[in-house]
C-alpha positions as CSV (number, residue, x, y, z in Angstrom):
1,M,20.5,-1.9,2.2
2,P,18.2,0.3,-0.2
3,K,19.6,4.1,-0.9
4,K,17.8,7.0,-0.1
5,A,17.5,9.7,-2.8
6,S,19.4,12.9,-2.4
7,A,17.7,15.9,-2.2
8,T,18.3,17.4,-5.7
9,D,17.1,14.2,-7.2
10,S,13.8,14.1,-5.0
11,F,12.3,16.7,-6.9
12,L,13.7,17.1,-10.6
13,P,11.9,20.1,-12.3
14,A,8.0,19.2,-13.2
15,N,8.9,21.1,-16.8
16,M,12.0,18.6,-17.3
17,A,10.1,17.6,-20.7
18,N,10.2,21.2,-22.0
19,L,14.1,21.5,-21.7
20,A,13.9,18.9,-25.0
21,T,12.6,19.6,-28.1
22,L,10.0,17.5,-29.7
23,E,12.7,15.7,-31.7
24,T,15.0,15.0,-29.4
25,Q,12.3,13.9,-26.7
26,P,12.4,10.2,-26.1
27,T,8.8,7.9,-27.4
28,I,7.5,6.8,-24.2
29,G,5.4,3.7,-24.0
30,L,2.3,2.4,-21.3
31,I,1.5,-0.9,-22.1
32,G,-1.5,-1.8,-19.7
33,M,-4.4,1.5,-19.1
34,G,-5.9,0.7,-15.6
35,A,-5.9,3.1,-13.0
36,M,-2.0,2.9,-12.6
37,G,-1.3,3.6,-16.2
38,R,-3.9,5.8,-16.5
39,M,-2.5,8.0,-13.5
40,Y,1.0,7.7,-15.6
41,A,-0.2,8.6,-18.8
42,K,-1.8,11.6,-17.1
43,Y,1.0,13.4,-14.7
44,L,3.4,12.5,-18.0
45,S,1.0,14.5,-20.4
46,Q,0.3,17.2,-17.7
47,G,4.7,17.2,-17.3
48,G,5.2,18.3,-21.1
49,W,6.2,14.9,-22.6
50,A,4.7,15.2,-26.1
51,K,5.5,11.3,-27.3
52,I,3.3,9.1,-25.1
53,N,2.0,6.1,-26.7
54,V,-0.5,3.7,-24.8
55,C,-2.4,1.0,-25.0
56,D,-4.8,-1.7,-23.0
57,L,-6.0,-5.0,-24.6
58,P,-7.4,-5.3,-28.1
59,T,-10.9,-5.3,-27.0
60,K,-10.5,-1.8,-25.5
61,Y,-9.3,-0.1,-28.4
62,E,-11.5,1.9,-29.6
63,A,-13.1,3.3,-26.3
64,L,-9.8,3.9,-24.8
65,K,-9.2,5.8,-28.0
66,A,-12.2,7.6,-28.0
67,E,-11.6,8.7,-24.1
68,Y,-7.7,9.9,-24.8
69,E,-8.9,12.0,-28.0
70,G,-7.8,15.3,-28.0
71,V,-5.6,14.7,-24.9
72,S,-1.9,16.5,-25.2
73,G,0.6,13.8,-26.0
74,I,-1.3,10.6,-25.8
75,V,-1.9,8.4,-28.2
76,V,-3.9,5.1,-28.2
77,L,-2.2,2.3,-30.1
78,K,-4.1,-1.1,-31.0
79,D,-1.6,-3.4,-28.6
80,G,1.8,-3.9,-27.0
81,H,3.7,-4.8,-30.5
82,A,2.4,-1.6,-31.7
83,V,3.7,0.1,-28.4
84,S,6.8,-2.0,-27.9
85,R,8.0,-1.5,-31.4
86,S,8.2,2.4,-31.4
87,S,8.8,3.6,-28.1
88,D,12.3,4.5,-26.4
89,F,11.0,3.6,-22.4
90,I,8.6,1.1,-22.4
91,M,6.6,0.8,-19.2
92,Y,4.6,-2.6,-18.3
93,A,1.7,-1.0,-15.7
94,V,-0.3,-4.8,-15.5
95,E,-0.9,-6.7,-12.8
96,A,1.9,-9.1,-11.3
97,E,-0.2,-12.0,-11.9
98,F,-0.2,-11.4,-15.4
99,I,3.0,-9.6,-15.9
100,E,5.3,-12.9,-17.3
101,R,2.2,-13.4,-19.9
102,V,2.4,-10.1,-21.2
103,V,5.8,-9.5,-21.4
104,A,6.0,-13.1,-23.3
105,E,3.6,-11.7,-25.6
106,Y,5.2,-8.1,-26.2
107,G,8.6,-8.4,-25.3
108,P,10.4,-9.5,-28.3
109,S,8.8,-6.5,-30.0
110,T,11.1,-4.1,-28.0
111,K,12.5,-1.4,-30.0
112,L,16.3,-1.6,-30.3
113,N,18.1,-0.8,-27.0
114,A,14.9,0.7,-25.6
115,I,14.6,1.1,-21.7
116,V,12.0,-1.2,-20.1
117,S,10.3,-0.7,-16.5
118,G,7.7,-2.7,-15.1
119,Q,5.0,-0.8,-12.7
120,T,4.1,-4.1,-10.3
121,S,3.9,-4.2,-6.6
122,V,5.8,-7.7,-6.8
123,K,9.1,-7.5,-8.5
124,A,10.3,-11.2,-8.5
125,P,8.0,-12.3,-10.8
126,E,8.6,-8.9,-13.2
127,K,12.5,-9.8,-13.0
128,A,12.0,-13.5,-14.3
129,A,9.7,-12.3,-17.2
130,F,12.0,-9.3,-18.3
131,E,15.1,-11.7,-17.9
132,K,13.8,-14.3,-19.7
133,H,11.8,-12.4,-22.9
134,L,13.5,-9.2,-23.3
135,P,15.8,-8.6,-25.8
136,A,19.7,-8.7,-24.7
137,D,20.0,-5.1,-26.2
138,T,17.2,-3.9,-23.8
139,E,18.0,-2.0,-20.8
140,I,16.2,-2.9,-17.8
141,V,15.2,0.4,-15.2
142,S,12.1,-0.7,-13.1
143,C,10.0,1.3,-10.9
144,H,6.8,1.0,-8.2
145,S,4.7,4.1,-7.3
146,L,4.5,3.3,-3.4
147,H,0.7,4.5,-3.5
148,G,-2.5,4.3,-5.1
149,P,-4.2,6.0,-7.8
150,S,-6.1,8.5,-6.3
151,V,-3.2,9.8,-3.9
152,S,-1.2,12.6,-5.2
153,P,2.5,11.6,-6.1
154,V,3.9,14.7,-4.9
155,G,6.6,14.1,-1.9
156,Q,5.6,10.0,-2.2
157,P,8.2,7.2,-2.3
158,L,8.6,6.0,-6.0
159,V,11.2,3.2,-6.3
160,L,13.8,2.7,-8.9
161,I,15.5,-0.7,-10.0
162,R,18.6,-0.3,-11.9
163,H,18.9,-3.7,-12.8
164,R,20.2,-3.9,-16.4
165,A,21.1,-0.8,-17.7
166,S,23.7,2.5,-18.0
167,V,23.8,5.2,-15.5
168,E,22.8,7.2,-18.2
169,S,19.5,5.3,-18.6
170,L,18.5,5.7,-15.0
171,N,19.4,9.4,-15.3
172,L,16.7,9.5,-18.3
173,V,14.4,7.5,-16.5
174,E,14.7,9.9,-13.7
175,K,14.1,13.1,-16.1
176,I,10.9,11.3,-17.5
177,L,9.6,10.7,-14.2
178,S,10.5,14.0,-12.4
179,C,6.9,15.5,-13.2
180,F,5.7,13.5,-10.2
181,G,7.5,15.3,-8.0
182,S,7.9,12.2,-6.3
183,R,11.1,11.2,-3.7
184,Y,13.1,8.7,-5.6
185,V,13.9,5.4,-3.6
186,Y,17.0,3.3,-5.0
187,M,16.8,-0.3,-4.3
188,S,17.6,-3.7,-6.1
189,Y,14.5,-6.3,-7.0
190,D,15.1,-8.2,-4.0
191,E,15.4,-5.3,-1.8
192,H,12.3,-4.2,-3.3
193,D,10.0,-6.9,-2.0
194,L,11.3,-7.4,1.4
195,V,10.7,-3.6,2.1
196,T,7.2,-3.8,0.7
197,A,6.5,-6.8,2.4
198,N,7.6,-5.2,5.7
199,T,5.4,-2.2,5.3
200,Q,2.7,-3.7,3.5
201,A,2.0,-7.4,4.3
202,V,0.5,-7.3,7.4
203,T,-0.9,-4.0,7.3
204,H,-2.9,-5.1,4.4
205,A,-3.7,-8.4,6.4
206,A,-4.8,-6.4,9.1
207,F,-7.3,-3.7,7.4
208,L,-9.0,-6.8,5.1
209,S,-9.5,-9.0,8.2
210,M,-11.4,-5.7,9.9
211,G,-13.3,-5.4,6.9
212,T,-14.1,-9.1,6.7
213,A,-14.9,-9.3,10.5
214,W,-17.6,-6.3,10.6
215,A,-19.3,-7.4,7.0
216,S,-19.9,-11.1,8.9
217,I,-21.7,-9.1,11.4
218,Q,-23.4,-6.9,9.1
219,T,-22.5,-4.0,11.0
220,Y,-21.0,-0.4,10.1
221,P,-19.3,-0.3,13.5
222,W,-19.1,3.8,13.7
223,E,-22.9,3.9,13.6
224,H,-23.4,1.9,17.1
225,G,-21.3,4.2,19.6
226,L,-19.3,1.7,20.5
227,Y,-16.2,2.2,18.0
228,V,-16.1,6.0,17.2
229,G,-13.4,8.6,17.6
230,G,-9.6,8.8,17.7
231,I,-8.1,5.7,16.9
232,E,-11.4,4.3,15.7
233,T,-11.9,7.1,13.5
234,A,-8.2,6.1,11.6
235,K,-8.7,2.4,11.8
236,V,-12.2,3.0,9.7
237,N,-11.1,5.0,7.3
238,I,-8.0,3.2,6.3
239,M,-10.0,0.2,6.0
240,L,-12.7,1.6,3.6
241,R,-9.8,3.0,1.6
242,I,-8.3,-0.5,1.0
243,Y,-11.3,-2.2,0.0
244,S,-12.5,0.9,-2.1
245,N,-9.6,-0.1,-4.3
246,K,-9.8,-2.9,-6.9
247,W,-8.6,-6.5,-5.0
248,H,-5.7,-7.3,-7.5
249,V,-4.3,-4.1,-5.6
250,Y,-3.0,-6.4,-2.7
251,A,-3.4,-9.9,-4.3
252,G,-0.2,-9.6,-6.0
253,L,1.7,-8.7,-3.2
254,A,0.4,-11.3,-0.8
255,I,0.4,-14.3,-2.9
256,L,3.3,-13.6,-5.1
257,N,6.1,-12.1,-2.4
258,P,7.3,-15.2,-0.1
259,S,8.0,-12.7,2.5
260,A,4.5,-11.6,2.6
261,K,3.1,-15.0,2.9
262,I,5.5,-15.4,6.5
263,Q,4.0,-12.2,7.2
264,I,0.5,-12.7,7.2
265,D,0.9,-16.1,8.4
266,Q,2.5,-14.8,11.7
267,F,0.1,-11.9,11.6
268,A,-2.7,-14.9,11.8
269,A,-1.0,-16.8,14.6
270,S,-0.7,-13.6,16.8
271,A,-4.2,-12.7,16.5
272,T,-4.9,-16.8,17.6
273,A,-2.4,-16.9,20.0
274,L,-3.6,-13.5,22.1
275,F,-7.3,-14.2,21.6
276,T,-6.9,-17.3,23.3
277,M,-5.1,-15.5,26.0
278,M,-7.9,-13.6,26.0
279,L,-10.0,-16.1,26.5
280,G,-8.7,-17.3,29.6
281,G,-7.1,-14.5,31.2
282,D,-10.4,-13.8,33.3
283,A,-10.2,-16.9,35.1
284,S,-6.1,-17.5,35.4
285,P,-3.8,-14.9,36.5
286,E,-0.8,-16.7,35.3
287,T,-2.5,-16.7,31.8
288,E,-3.1,-12.5,32.7
289,N,0.1,-12.0,33.1
290,K,1.4,-13.7,30.3
291,F,-0.6,-11.6,28.3
292,R,0.5,-8.3,29.8
293,E,4.3,-9.5,29.5
294,R,3.8,-10.3,26.0
295,I,2.3,-7.0,25.1
296,E,4.9,-4.9,26.7
297,W,7.5,-6.8,25.6
298,A,6.1,-6.8,22.3
299,G,6.0,-2.8,22.4
300,R,9.6,-2.1,23.9
301,T,10.6,-4.4,20.8
302,V,9.0,-2.3,18.2
303,F,8.4,1.2,19.7
304,G,11.1,1.2,22.6
305,A,13.9,2.9,20.7
306,E,11.6,5.6,19.2
307,K,10.3,7.0,22.0
308,T,12.1,10.5,21.2
309,R,10.7,11.0,17.7
310,T,7.5,13.0,17.0
311,P,4.2,10.9,16.9
312,I,3.0,10.4,13.4
313,L,-0.6,10.7,14.2
314,L,-2.5,13.6,15.2
315,S,-4.4,14.0,18.4
316,S,-7.6,12.5,18.7
317,D,-9.6,15.3,19.0
318,V,-8.0,16.5,15.7
319,L,-8.7,12.9,14.3
320,D,-12.4,12.8,15.4
321,R,-13.1,16.0,12.8
322,F,-12.4,12.9,10.2
323,S,-15.1,10.4,12.0
324,L,-18.0,8.8,9.5
325,G,-21.5,9.9,9.5
326,T,-23.4,10.5,13.0
327,P,-23.8,7.6,15.3
328,T,-27.1,6.1,15.6
329,G,-26.5,4.9,19.1
330,N,-24.9,6.8,22.1
331,K,-21.0,7.3,21.5
332,T,-19.7,5.6,24.7
333,D,-16.1,5.9,26.2
334,N,-15.6,2.0,26.6
335,A,-12.3,0.8,26.1
336,N,-11.9,-2.1,23.7
337,S,-9.0,-4.8,23.2
338,H,-7.5,-3.3,19.9
339,L,-7.1,-6.8,18.8
340,S,-5.8,-5.7,15.5
341,L,-3.2,-3.1,16.8
342,L,-1.8,-5.7,19.4
343,A,-1.4,-8.7,16.8
344,M,0.1,-6.3,14.2
345,V,2.5,-5.1,16.5
346,D,3.2,-8.7,18.3
347,C,3.8,-9.9,14.6
348,W,6.6,-7.5,13.9
349,A,8.4,-8.4,17.1
350,H,8.1,-11.8,16.6
351,L,9.9,-11.7,12.9
352,N,12.2,-8.8,14.2
353,I,10.7,-6.3,12.1
354,Q,11.7,-2.6,12.6
355,P,9.2,-0.6,11.0
356,F,10.7,2.6,11.4
357,E,13.3,1.6,9.3
358,H,11.2,1.6,6.4
359,L,9.0,4.6,7.3
360,L,11.3,7.5,5.3
361,L,12.6,4.7,2.8
362,A,9.8,3.6,1.2
363,A,6.3,4.1,3.7
364,T,2.7,4.0,1.7
365,P,0.1,6.5,3.3
366,I,-1.6,3.8,4.3
367,F,1.7,2.0,6.4
368,R,2.2,5.3,8.0
369,L,-1.3,5.6,8.7
370,F,-1.6,2.2,10.6
371,L,1.9,2.7,12.0
372,G,0.8,5.8,13.8
373,V,-2.4,4.5,15.2
374,A,-0.5,1.7,16.3
375,E,2.6,4.0,18.0
376,H,-0.5,6.4,19.4
377,L,-1.5,3.4,21.4
378,F,1.8,1.7,22.5
379,R,3.1,4.9,23.6
380,S,0.3,5.7,25.7
381,P,0.6,4.0,29.2
382,T,-2.7,4.7,30.1
383,L,-4.1,3.7,26.6
384,L,-2.0,0.8,26.2
385,Q,-2.9,-0.3,29.9
386,S,-6.7,-0.1,29.1
387,A,-6.7,-1.9,26.1
388,I,-5.1,-4.8,28.0
389,H,-7.5,-4.8,30.8
390,S,-10.5,-4.5,28.3
391,A,-8.9,-7.7,26.6
392,L,-8.7,-9.6,29.5
393,H,-11.7,-8.8,31.4
394,D,-14.7,-7.2,29.1
395,T,-16.8,-9.3,27.4
396,W,-18.9,-7.0,25.0
397,H,-16.4,-6.8,22.3
398,R,-15.6,-10.9,22.3
399,Q,-17.9,-11.3,18.9
400,D,-16.4,-8.9,17.2
401,D,-12.8,-10.5,18.4
402,L,-13.7,-13.5,17.2
403,E,-14.5,-12.7,13.6
404,F,-11.5,-10.8,13.8
405,V,-9.8,-13.6,14.5
406,V,-11.5,-16.0,11.9
407,A,-11.3,-13.7,8.9
408,A,-7.4,-13.1,10.0
409,R,-6.7,-16.7,9.8
410,G,-9.1,-17.5,6.4
411,W,-7.0,-14.4,4.8
412,S,-4.0,-16.4,5.8
413,Q,-5.3,-19.6,4.6
414,C,-6.0,-17.8,1.0
415,V,-2.7,-16.6,0.5
416,S,-1.5,-20.2,1.3
417,F,-3.3,-21.6,-1.1
418,G,-1.9,-19.5,-3.8
419,S,-5.7,-18.6,-5.4
420,F,-6.1,-15.2,-7.1
421,E,-9.4,-16.6,-7.7
422,L,-10.3,-17.3,-4.0
423,Y,-8.6,-13.9,-2.9
424,R,-10.9,-11.6,-5.4
425,R,-14.1,-13.7,-4.1
426,R,-13.1,-13.0,-0.4
427,F,-12.4,-9.6,-1.4
428,D,-15.1,-8.6,-3.3
429,E,-17.8,-10.2,-0.8
430,T,-16.6,-8.0,1.9
431,R,-16.2,-4.6,-0.8
432,A,-20.1,-5.2,-1.4
433,F,-20.9,-4.8,2.2
434,F,-19.5,-1.8,2.4
435,E,-19.6,-0.1,-0.8
436,S,-22.2,2.2,-0.2
437,R,-19.9,4.3,1.9
438,F,-17.1,4.5,-0.1
439,E,-17.8,8.0,-1.9
440,E,-18.2,9.4,1.9
441,A,-15.0,7.7,3.2
442,G,-13.2,8.6,0.2
443,V,-13.4,12.1,1.1
444,M,-12.9,12.1,4.7
445,G,-10.1,9.5,4.4
446,G,-8.4,11.6,1.6
447,E,-8.3,14.8,4.0
448,M,-7.2,12.7,7.2
449,I,-4.1,11.5,5.1
450,K,-3.6,15.6,3.7
451,A,-3.8,16.8,7.3
452,I,-1.6,14.1,8.5
453,M,1.1,14.5,5.6
454,E,1.1,18.2,6.3
455,S,1.2,18.3,9.9
456,E,4.7,16.0,9.1
457,K,6.0,18.3,6.9
458,L,6.0,21.4,9.1
459,R,7.4,19.2,11.6
460,E,10.2,18.3,9.5
461,E,10.3,22.1,8.7
462,K,11.0,23.2,12.0
463,S,13.0,20.4,13.2
């Protein structure tokens, strides 16, 4: 099983770089200056590392050079060959889709006895590329920051994978990345891909499907008084947070991780099966009983052993502070089916995934929030029974639920086709509908995440 970091390893001094002289500091190389590459460059520079070589596509060299002119410690080089030849620790911060091609081009130029790492979200292609194209003397210590570039890395899980390296090399990587203030989690490549699938695949599928469904009916759900407050606030903020990122952040995990494909397919199957039962439940007491039994079984399977733990989510009254805008309609207290949450828990139960096992180990902020939303629903008998009754007997939300099921099946098919272009098109079409709301949602969602994280920290300190 993956190993948690010890308390002493989790938060090494932020000024670790200052413990070495300029001459003895390792030269750090970053190949790829997208959002995550820039985040790494920022924190490494601020952490006192004085020799950081970076590059992106050769066509971006002049613009990148102008952008980083005068930034402490950062030197922009023309390409990955220049970075690889001159750096002691080299990180490939490129999309999983392109990792094999990039490593094939620049890997042979790796400096003698250098340490190489990758920051891809899916490690199977990265592992294959490193083993195939890196010189035999190269040591491999990979990593993965389990959060987006807009989230502070302090206290967040940072996976370290000692694949082909000495303990001394691992220790050096720990020191280099200590300026992040992250919590180290130690895994193998295979463990990483399984855990990230378990914590991210269904979560992403659920929110991608929500967004696509709302975009299809051309509505901002928080502006019509039907999906406002409490759980809905969290769902909307997380959905917008996902679509405000780049499509490739999610595509690699979904398409290249075999475990993720299985889970996304089951999520679509769960949504379809539950919606089919909803349609027949009003007319058939037998179907209604089967629906209730299935939901309650899923809840016991996923949350049954967690009744004594402190819930993740804040109260509905606190969550209401993070609602977007002012509804144009009259806010109602209408119950709804919460089909996305029911399908997610049903999916986990059918695949025997225990999400709380991964919560402290390698949870992203979005996974933590969505698990908290589901937990909030399933651990409240009143809310859960209200959702079940609404699913079976109310019709006002049926169009939205139908669009959600269609969207979930569409995303599942998209992933099964293995087409990055199709994934990009589906993502960008939905993204365009919500784009005007990203700035507002970014501020509100960030404040919500911060409030929940601070609340959890206080509870941990008291316990």
